[in-house]
N, C-alpha and C positions, 0 to 999 in steps of 0.2 A: 434944740437941733443945731444950734450954733457950735456946740461942743463937738459934734460929729464932723463938721466941715473944716475944723482947724487942722493944719498939717504939722508934722513934727519939725519941719525945717524952720519954723518960727521960734522954736524954743532955744534961748541962748545957753541954757545949761548943757545942751548936747555938745557944743563947742568946747566947753570947759572940761567935760568928761573926756573928749578926744585928746586934749592937751595933756591931761593927767596920764593917759595911757602912753603917749609919746615920751613923757618925762620918765615914766617907769622903765621903759625900754632903754633909754639913754643911761639911767642909773645902773641898770643891770649890766650893760656893756662896760661901763667904767669899773664896776666891781670885779668883773671877770678880768679886765686888763690889769688891775692892781694885783689880783691874786696870782697872775702868771708872771709877775715881775721876778727876775732871778735874784734880786737882792732880798726880796721877802722870803724866798725859799732858803737862802743862806742864813738869814737871821732867825729862822725857825730852829736851827741847830743849837746845841748847848754852848759851844765855845766858837767864836768867829772873830777874825781880825781882818779889817778892811783898810787898805792904804790908798789914799787918793793923791794924785799929783806927786808920785814918788820921785824923790831927788830934786824937787823944786822948792823955792822959798815958801810957797803956800801949802806944803805937804801937810796932810792931816791923817790921823790914824784913829779908827774906831775899834775898840776892843770890847767884845761881849763875852762875859764869863757868867754863865747861868742867866739870871735875870738882871744883872748889873751891866750897864753900858757906860764905858769911859771914853772920853774924847781927848785926844792929844793933838796939839798943833805945834808945828816946827817954828822956831823963832829965828832960823837962819844962822845960828851959831854952831860951832863944832863942839861936841860933847867931850868931856874928859872924865876919867875915873881911875880907880885903883883896882887891880885884880892880879890873878896869878895865871901863868901860862898853863893851860890844861892839857895840851897835846899838840899834835901836828896832823894836818889833813893833806892827803895826796890825791891828785886827780890822775886816774889811770887812763891808758890809751883809749879804752872803750867809752870814756866819759863819766864813769862812775867815780865816786869820791870815797876814799878810805880814811877813817879817823883812827889815829894811833895815840892812845893816852900815854902821857909821860909817867914816870915813876913818882911816888909820893915825895921822895926827897927833893927832886928837881922842882916839883910843883909847890913846895912849901915856901920858897922865896917869893915874896910879892914884888911886882914891878908896876910902875905907873904906865897906864895905857892911854893913848890918845887916838880918838877916831879920826880917820882921814877926812 
């Protein structure tokens, strides 16, 4: 008869079960928050480029092409290279940009380019 007189409030396992339920709700809320992150939606696309701290010394660029992700960090130095002038770009009064390619004879001469 002692078994019938015991209450459920004396059982310590009930507290543990309630804690597990609370942790499951917290985990579900965190997973929903992560799934709604806009960066995760962008990374789901095939090709993505993300630039952080643009124009500063600590600038970083993440480039995702397919399944491969590359990370580039700026070292604070100006880049240099060689190339050929490919054409001229004009900004119109309405704000649009028109690109006019140059002829192949003018583009054949290579000139040294320096980034500002």
